[in-house]
PDB file of N, CA, C, O and CB in Angstrom:
ATOM      1  N   MET A   1     -55.048  -7.719 157.920  1.00  0.00           N
ATOM      2  CA  MET A   1     -53.130  -8.359 157.476  1.00  0.00           C
ATOM      3  C   MET A   1     -53.297  -9.481 156.873  1.00  0.00           C
ATOM      4  O   MET A   1     -54.076 -10.349 157.266  1.00  0.00           O
ATOM      5  CB  MET A   1     -51.885  -8.833 158.866  1.00  0.00           C
ATOM      6  N   VAL A   2     -52.590  -9.563 155.879  1.00  0.00           N
ATOM      7  CA  VAL A   2     -51.884 -10.780 155.173  1.00  0.00           C
ATOM      8  C   VAL A   2     -51.169 -11.546 155.705  1.00  0.00           C
ATOM      9  O   VAL A   2     -50.071 -11.029 155.911  1.00  0.00           O
ATOM     10  CB  VAL A   2     -51.178 -10.545 154.292  1.00  0.00           C
ATOM     11  N   SER A   3     -51.278 -13.112 156.232  1.00  0.00           N
ATOM     12  CA  SER A   3     -50.610 -13.487 156.351  1.00  0.00           C
ATOM     13  C   SER A   3     -49.992 -14.887 155.333  1.00  0.00           C
ATOM     14  O   SER A   3     -50.783 -15.790 155.058  1.00  0.00           O
ATOM     15  CB  SER A   3     -50.884 -13.382 157.378  1.00  0.00           C
ATOM     16  N   CYS A   4     -49.145 -14.922 155.042  1.00  0.00           N
ATOM     17  CA  CYS A   4     -48.454 -16.505 154.184  1.00  0.00           C
ATOM     18  C   CYS A   4     -47.129 -16.661 154.490  1.00  0.00           C
ATOM     19  O   CYS A   4     -46.224 -15.916 154.866  1.00  0.00           O
ATOM     20  CB  CYS A   4     -48.417 -16.535 152.372  1.00  0.00           C
ATOM     21  N   ALA A   5     -47.316 -18.461 154.091  1.00  0.00           N
ATOM     22  CA  ALA A   5     -46.130 -18.305 154.185  1.00  0.00           C
ATOM     23  C   ALA A   5     -45.599 -19.468 152.778  1.00  0.00           C
ATOM     24  O   ALA A   5     -46.267 -20.224 152.073  1.00  0.00           O
ATOM     25  CB  ALA A   5     -45.680 -18.589 155.850  1.00  0.00           C
ATOM     26  N   ALA A   6     -44.386 -19.218 152.808  1.00  0.00           N
ATOM     27  CA  ALA A   6     -43.810 -20.186 151.603  1.00  0.00           C
ATOM     28  C   ALA A   6     -42.105 -20.314 152.022  1.00  0.00           C
ATOM     29  O   ALA A   6     -41.333 -19.701 152.759  1.00  0.00           O
ATOM     30  CB  ALA A   6     -44.079 -19.329 149.773  1.00  0.00           C
ATOM     31  N   SER A   7     -42.014 -21.725 150.900  1.00  0.00           N
ATOM     32  CA  SER A   7     -40.288 -21.747 151.378  1.00  0.00           C
ATOM     33  C   SER A   7     -39.787 -21.755 149.908  1.00  0.00           C
ATOM     34  O   SER A   7     -40.519 -21.814 148.920  1.00  0.00           O
ATOM     35  CB  SER A   7     -39.599 -23.373 152.447  1.00  0.00           C
ATOM     36  N   MET A   8     -38.284 -21.681 149.909  1.00  0.00           N
ATOM     37  CA  MET A   8     -37.565 -21.383 148.518  1.00  0.00           C
ATOM     38  C   MET A   8     -36.175 -22.041 148.994  1.00  0.00           C
ATOM     39  O   MET A   8     -35.466 -21.706 149.944  1.00  0.00           O
ATOM     40  CB  MET A   8     -37.458 -19.531 147.988  1.00  0.00           C
ATOM     41  N   SER A   9     -35.985 -23.107 148.030  1.00  0.00           N
ATOM     42  CA  SER A   9     -34.681 -24.026 147.606  1.00  0.00           C
ATOM     43  C   SER A   9     -33.894 -23.298 146.808  1.00  0.00           C
ATOM     44  O   SER A   9     -34.144 -22.410 145.993  1.00  0.00           O
ATOM     45  CB  SER A   9     -34.973 -25.354 146.821  1.00  0.00           C
ATOM     46  N   GLY A  10     -32.777 -23.872 147.213  1.00  0.00           N
ATOM     47  CA  GLY A  10     -31.550 -23.278 146.404  1.00  0.00           C
ATOM     48  C   GLY A  10     -30.134 -23.717 146.668  1.00  0.00           C
ATOM     49  O   GLY A  10     -29.996 -24.319 147.732  1.00  0.00           O
ATOM     50  N   ILE A  11     -28.965 -23.537 145.879  1.00  0.00           N
ATOM     51  CA  ILE A  11     -27.882 -24.130 146.214  1.00  0.00           C
ATOM     52  C   ILE A  11     -26.620 -23.184 146.057  1.00  0.00           C
ATOM     53  O   ILE A  11     -26.478 -22.785 144.901  1.00  0.00           O
ATOM     54  CB  ILE A  11     -27.818 -25.324 145.456  1.00  0.00           C
ATOM     55  N   ASN A  12     -25.762 -22.778 146.879  1.00  0.00           N
ATOM     56  CA  ASN A  12     -24.708 -22.099 147.181  1.00  0.00           C
ATOM     57  C   ASN A  12     -23.198 -22.744 146.619  1.00  0.00           C
ATOM     58  O   ASN A  12     -22.762 -23.648 147.331  1.00  0.00           O
ATOM     59  CB  ASN A  12     -24.816 -21.976 148.649  1.00  0.00           C
ATOM     60  N   ILE A  13     -22.460 -22.417 145.565  1.00  0.00           N
ATOM     61  CA  ILE A  13     -21.379 -22.966 145.392  1.00  0.00           C
ATOM     62  C   ILE A  13     -20.373 -22.196 145.564  1.00  0.00           C
ATOM     63  O   ILE A  13     -20.453 -21.221 144.817  1.00  0.00           O
ATOM     64  CB  ILE A  13     -21.332 -23.484 144.393  1.00  0.00           C
ATOM     65  N   THR A  14     -19.045 -22.192 146.509  1.00  0.00           N
ATOM     66  CA  THR A  14     -18.001 -21.213 146.652  1.00  0.00           C
ATOM     67  C   THR A  14     -17.001 -22.128 145.934  1.00  0.00           C
ATOM     68  O   THR A  14     -17.076 -23.338 146.148  1.00  0.00           O
ATOM     69  CB  THR A  14     -17.615 -20.680 148.248  1.00  0.00           C
ATOM     70  N   ARG A  15     -15.946 -21.579 144.988  1.00  0.00           N
ATOM     71  CA  ARG A  15     -14.534 -22.090 144.814  1.00  0.00           C
ATOM     72  C   ARG A  15     -13.962 -21.532 145.476  1.00  0.00           C
ATOM     73  O   ARG A  15     -14.483 -20.539 145.984  1.00  0.00           O
ATOM     74  CB  ARG A  15     -13.900 -22.079 143.727  1.00  0.00           C
ATOM     75  N   MET A  16     -12.818 -21.831 145.753  1.00  0.00           N
ATOM     76  CA  MET A  16     -11.488 -21.415 146.772  1.00  0.00           C
ATOM     77  C   MET A  16     -10.071 -21.456 146.061  1.00  0.00           C
ATOM     78  O   MET A  16      -9.598 -22.486 145.580  1.00  0.00           O
ATOM     79  CB  MET A  16     -11.351 -22.548 148.112  1.00  0.00           C
ATOM     80  N   ALA A  17      -9.505 -20.330 146.051  1.00  0.00           N
ATOM     81  CA  ALA A  17      -8.017 -20.724 145.575  1.00  0.00           C
ATOM     82  C   ALA A  17      -7.301 -20.183 146.334  1.00  0.00           C
ATOM     83  O   ALA A  17      -7.770 -19.226 146.949  1.00  0.00           O
ATOM     84  CB  ALA A  17      -7.534 -20.384 144.261  1.00  0.00           C
ATOM     85  N   ASP A  18      -6.032 -20.549 146.555  1.00  0.00           N
ATOM     86  CA  ASP A  18      -5.020 -20.082 147.574  1.00  0.00           C
ATOM     87  C   ASP A  18      -5.533 -19.616 149.027  1.00  0.00           C
ATOM     88  O   ASP A  18      -4.858 -18.911 149.777  1.00  0.00           O
ATOM     89  CB  ASP A  18      -4.287 -18.908 146.951  1.00  0.00           C
ATOM     90  N   GLY A  19      -6.864 -20.122 149.333  1.00  0.00           N
ATOM     91  CA  GLY A  19      -7.392 -19.706 150.616  1.00  0.00           C
ATOM     92  C   GLY A  19      -7.698 -18.695 150.414  1.00  0.00           C
ATOM     93  O   GLY A  19      -7.286 -18.004 151.346  1.00  0.00           O
ATOM     94  N   LYS A  20      -8.266 -18.055 149.643  1.00  0.00           N
ATOM     95  CA  LYS A  20      -9.239 -16.865 148.954  1.00  0.00           C
ATOM     96  C   LYS A  20     -10.821 -17.691 148.375  1.00  0.00           C
ATOM     97  O   LYS A  20     -10.946 -18.807 147.871  1.00  0.00           O
ATOM     98  CB  LYS A  20      -8.205 -16.050 147.310  1.00  0.00           C
ATOM     99  N   LEU A  21     -11.775 -16.752 148.652  1.00  0.00           N
ATOM    100  CA  LEU A  21     -12.808 -16.620 148.129  1.00  0.00           C
ATOM    101  C   LEU A  21     -12.384 -16.390 146.326  1.00  0.00           C
ATOM    102  O   LEU A  21     -11.828 -15.348 145.976  1.00  0.00           O
ATOM    103  CB  LEU A  21     -13.556 -15.454 148.978  1.00  0.00           C
ATOM    104  N   ALA A  22     -12.741 -17.527 145.275  1.00  0.00           N
ATOM    105  CA  ALA A  22     -12.602 -17.040 144.028  1.00  0.00           C
ATOM    106  C   ALA A  22     -13.507 -16.874 143.086  1.00  0.00           C
ATOM    107  O   ALA A  22     -13.235 -16.338 142.011  1.00  0.00           O
ATOM    108  CB  ALA A  22     -11.886 -17.588 143.558  1.00  0.00           C
ATOM    109  N   LYS A  23     -15.019 -17.447 143.485  1.00  0.00           N
ATOM    110  CA  LYS A  23     -15.985 -17.758 142.618  1.00  0.00           C
ATOM    111  C   LYS A  23     -17.018 -17.861 143.668  1.00  0.00           C
ATOM    112  O   LYS A  23     -16.791 -18.218 144.824  1.00  0.00           O
ATOM    113  CB  LYS A  23     -15.733 -18.993 141.686  1.00  0.00           C
ATOM    114  N   HIS A  24     -18.211 -17.511 143.172  1.00  0.00           N
ATOM    115  CA  HIS A  24     -19.246 -17.600 143.640  1.00  0.00           C
ATOM    116  C   HIS A  24     -20.394 -17.974 143.222  1.00  0.00           C
ATOM    117  O   HIS A  24     -20.967 -16.944 142.869  1.00  0.00           O
ATOM    118  CB  HIS A  24     -19.338 -16.882 143.965  1.00  0.00           C
ATOM    119  N   TRP A  25     -21.362 -19.257 142.985  1.00  0.00           N
ATOM    120  CA  TRP A  25     -22.343 -19.112 142.343  1.00  0.00           C
ATOM    121  C   TRP A  25     -23.637 -19.679 143.167  1.00  0.00           C
ATOM    122  O   TRP A  25     -23.598 -20.603 143.980  1.00  0.00           O
ATOM    123  CB  TRP A  25     -22.057 -19.678 141.099  1.00  0.00           C
ATOM    124  N   GLU A  26     -24.847 -18.892 142.766  1.00  0.00           N
ATOM    125  CA  GLU A  26     -26.108 -18.990 143.589  1.00  0.00           C
ATOM    126  C   GLU A  26     -27.282 -19.190 142.866  1.00  0.00           C
ATOM    127  O   GLU A  26     -27.724 -18.184 142.311  1.00  0.00           O
ATOM    128  CB  GLU A  26     -26.327 -17.844 144.367  1.00  0.00           C
ATOM    129  N   GLU A  27     -27.962 -20.335 142.717  1.00  0.00           N
ATOM    130  CA  GLU A  27     -29.153 -20.605 142.359  1.00  0.00           C
ATOM    131  C   GLU A  27     -30.203 -20.634 143.321  1.00  0.00           C
ATOM    132  O   GLU A  27     -30.018 -21.179 144.409  1.00  0.00           O
ATOM    133  CB  GLU A  27     -29.105 -21.629 141.782  1.00  0.00           C
ATOM    134  N   THR A  28     -31.272 -20.108 143.028  1.00  0.00           N
ATOM    135  CA  THR A  28     -32.453 -20.436 143.968  1.00  0.00           C
ATOM    136  C   THR A  28     -33.831 -20.627 143.303  1.00  0.00           C
ATOM    137  O   THR A  28     -33.857 -19.760 142.430  1.00  0.00           O
ATOM    138  CB  THR A  28     -32.610 -19.306 144.994  1.00  0.00           C
ATOM    139  N   ASP A  29     -34.931 -21.280 143.267  1.00  0.00           N
ATOM    140  CA  ASP A  29     -36.041 -21.659 142.629  1.00  0.00           C
ATOM    141  C   ASP A  29     -37.202 -20.539 143.431  1.00  0.00           C
ATOM    142  O   ASP A  29     -37.996 -20.785 144.339  1.00  0.00           O
ATOM    143  CB  ASP A  29     -36.282 -23.430 142.812  1.00  0.00           C
ATOM    144  N   ALA A  30     -36.938 -19.265 142.703  1.00  0.00           N
ATOM    145  CA  ALA A  30     -37.848 -17.927 142.722  1.00  0.00           C
ATOM    146  C   ALA A  30     -39.279 -18.260 141.895  1.00  0.00           C
ATOM    147  O   ALA A  30     -40.255 -17.624 142.292  1.00  0.00           O
ATOM    148  CB  ALA A  30     -36.950 -16.531 141.887  1.00  0.00           C
ATOM    149  N   LEU A  31     -39.493 -19.210 140.767  1.00  0.00           N
ATOM    150  CA  LEU A  31     -40.424 -19.557 140.151  1.00  0.00           C
ATOM    151  C   LEU A  31     -41.674 -20.388 140.948  1.00  0.00           C
ATOM    152  O   LEU A  31     -42.900 -20.288 140.974  1.00  0.00           O
ATOM    153  CB  LEU A  31     -39.818 -20.186 139.174  1.00  0.00           C
ATOM    154  N   GLY A  32     -40.549 -21.358 141.651  1.00  0.00           N
ATOM    155  CA  GLY A  32     -41.837 -22.572 142.786  1.00  0.00           C
ATOM    156  C   GLY A  32     -42.246 -21.457 143.726  1.00  0.00           C
ATOM    157  O   GLY A  32     -43.314 -21.761 144.257  1.00  0.00           O
ATOM    158  N   MET A  33     -41.756 -20.180 144.163  1.00  0.00           N
ATOM    159  CA  MET A  33     -41.914 -19.438 145.446  1.00  0.00           C
ATOM    160  C   MET A  33     -43.094 -18.711 145.065  1.00  0.00           C
ATOM    161  O   MET A  33     -44.053 -18.488 145.803  1.00  0.00           O
ATOM    162  CB  MET A  33     -40.657 -18.491 145.938  1.00  0.00           C
ATOM    163  N   MET A  34     -42.946 -18.303 143.689  1.00  0.00           N
ATOM    164  CA  MET A  34     -43.742 -17.142 142.894  1.00  0.00           C
ATOM    165  C   MET A  34     -45.399 -18.501 143.237  1.00  0.00           C
ATOM    166  O   MET A  34     -46.381 -18.059 143.834  1.00  0.00           O
ATOM    167  CB  MET A  34     -42.902 -16.675 140.505  1.00  0.00           C
ATOM    168  N   GLN A  35     -45.382 -19.632 142.873  1.00  0.00           N
ATOM    169  CA  GLN A  35     -45.979 -20.773 142.587  1.00  0.00           C
ATOM    170  C   GLN A  35     -46.726 -20.377 144.140  1.00  0.00           C
ATOM    171  O   GLN A  35     -47.749 -19.701 144.244  1.00  0.00           O
ATOM    172  CB  GLN A  35     -44.947 -22.299 142.220  1.00  0.00           C
ATOM    173  N   GLN A  36     -46.276 -20.724 144.809  1.00  0.00           N
ATOM    174  CA  GLN A  36     -46.772 -20.826 146.372  1.00  0.00           C
ATOM    175  C   GLN A  36     -47.305 -19.667 146.550  1.00  0.00           C
ATOM    176  O   GLN A  36     -48.318 -19.857 147.223  1.00  0.00           O
ATOM    177  CB  GLN A  36     -45.699 -21.077 147.530  1.00  0.00           C
ATOM    178  N   LEU A  37     -47.184 -18.562 146.317  1.00  0.00           N
ATOM    179  CA  LEU A  37     -47.398 -17.387 146.982  1.00  0.00           C
ATOM    180  C   LEU A  37     -48.822 -16.851 146.154  1.00  0.00           C
ATOM    181  O   LEU A  37     -49.576 -15.983 146.593  1.00  0.00           O
ATOM    182  CB  LEU A  37     -45.976 -16.356 146.899  1.00  0.00           C
ATOM    183  N   GLY A  38     -49.014 -17.669 144.707  1.00  0.00           N
ATOM    184  CA  GLY A  38     -50.100 -17.650 144.144  1.00  0.00           C
ATOM    185  C   GLY A  38     -49.816 -16.204 143.026  1.00  0.00           C
ATOM    186  O   GLY A  38     -50.684 -15.572 142.423  1.00  0.00           O
ATOM    187  N   VAL A  39     -48.491 -16.001 143.016  1.00  0.00           N
ATOM    188  CA  VAL A  39     -48.050 -14.830 141.834  1.00  0.00           C
ATOM    189  C   VAL A  39     -48.437 -15.287 140.451  1.00  0.00           C
ATOM    190  O   VAL A  39     -49.047 -14.570 139.657  1.00  0.00           O
ATOM    191  CB  VAL A  39     -46.333 -14.540 141.763  1.00  0.00           C
ATOM    192  N   ILE A  40     -48.006 -16.648 140.184  1.00  0.00           N
ATOM    193  CA  ILE A  40     -47.806 -17.024 139.522  1.00  0.00           C
ATOM    194  C   ILE A  40     -48.831 -18.540 139.296  1.00  0.00           C
ATOM    195  O   ILE A  40     -48.728 -19.478 140.087  1.00  0.00           O
ATOM    196  CB  ILE A  40     -46.602 -16.839 139.668  1.00  0.00           C
ATOM    197  N   PRO A  41     -49.608 -18.564 138.331  1.00  0.00           N
ATOM    198  CA  PRO A  41     -50.213 -20.425 138.431  1.00  0.00           C
ATOM    199  C   PRO A  41     -49.584 -21.212 138.523  1.00  0.00           C
ATOM    200  O   PRO A  41     -48.651 -20.978 137.754  1.00  0.00           O
ATOM    201  CB  PRO A  41     -50.843 -21.125 137.478  1.00  0.00           C
ATOM    202  N   ALA A  42     -49.410 -22.225 139.062  1.00  0.00           N
ATOM    203  CA  ALA A  42     -48.819 -23.536 139.087  1.00  0.00           C
ATOM    204  C   ALA A  42     -49.289 -24.267 137.768  1.00  0.00           C
ATOM    205  O   ALA A  42     -50.431 -23.966 137.423  1.00  0.00           O
ATOM    206  CB  ALA A  42     -49.246 -24.332 140.426  1.00  0.00           C
ATOM    207  N   PRO A  43     -48.649 -25.133 137.002  1.00  0.00           N
ATOM    208  CA  PRO A  43     -48.597 -25.701 135.870  1.00  0.00           C
ATOM    209  C   PRO A  43     -50.169 -26.560 136.454  1.00  0.00           C
ATOM    210  O   PRO A  43     -50.493 -26.786 137.620  1.00  0.00           O
ATOM    211  CB  PRO A  43     -46.957 -26.579 135.457  1.00  0.00           C
ATOM    212  N   ALA A  44     -50.902 -26.888 135.217  1.00  0.00           N
ATOM    213  CA  ALA A  44     -51.889 -28.083 135.543  1.00  0.00           C
ATOM    214  C   ALA A  44     -51.607 -29.781 135.648  1.00  0.00           C
ATOM    215  O   ALA A  44     -51.103 -30.441 134.739  1.00  0.00           O
ATOM    216  CB  ALA A  44     -52.852 -27.958 134.499  1.00  0.00           C
ATOM    217  N   GLN A  45     -51.895 -30.131 136.502  1.00  0.00           N
ATOM    218  CA  GLN A  45     -51.571 -31.613 136.553  1.00  0.00           C
ATOM    219  C   GLN A  45     -52.378 -32.356 135.980  1.00  0.00           C
ATOM    220  O   GLN A  45     -53.609 -32.360 135.954  1.00  0.00           O
ATOM    221  CB  GLN A  45     -51.469 -32.137 137.729  1.00  0.00           C
ATOM    222  N   THR A  46     -51.417 -33.160 135.394  1.00  0.00           N
ATOM    223  CA  THR A  46     -52.741 -34.591 134.672  1.00  0.00           C
ATOM    224  C   THR A  46     -52.297 -35.651 135.410  1.00  0.00           C
ATOM    225  O   THR A  46     -51.376 -35.786 136.216  1.00  0.00           O
ATOM    226  CB  THR A  46     -52.671 -35.214 132.676  1.00  0.00           C
ATOM    227  N   GLY A  47     -53.563 -36.741 134.751  1.00  0.00           N
ATOM    228  CA  GLY A  47     -53.661 -38.015 135.239  1.00  0.00           C
ATOM    229  C   GLY A  47     -54.204 -37.955 136.543  1.00  0.00           C
ATOM    230  O   GLY A  47     -54.385 -38.989 137.185  1.00  0.00           O
TER     231      GLY A  47
END
């Protein structure tokens, strides 16, 4: 069994109008999560 842990950051923005949900936006850092899991290589570090 393989065990791994990763974190994902993101933001949710909700716009309300007249007491009701008017719009909802969500952005997450899926690329960062996939790099943590080793699915996509992280960029080479310089310096």
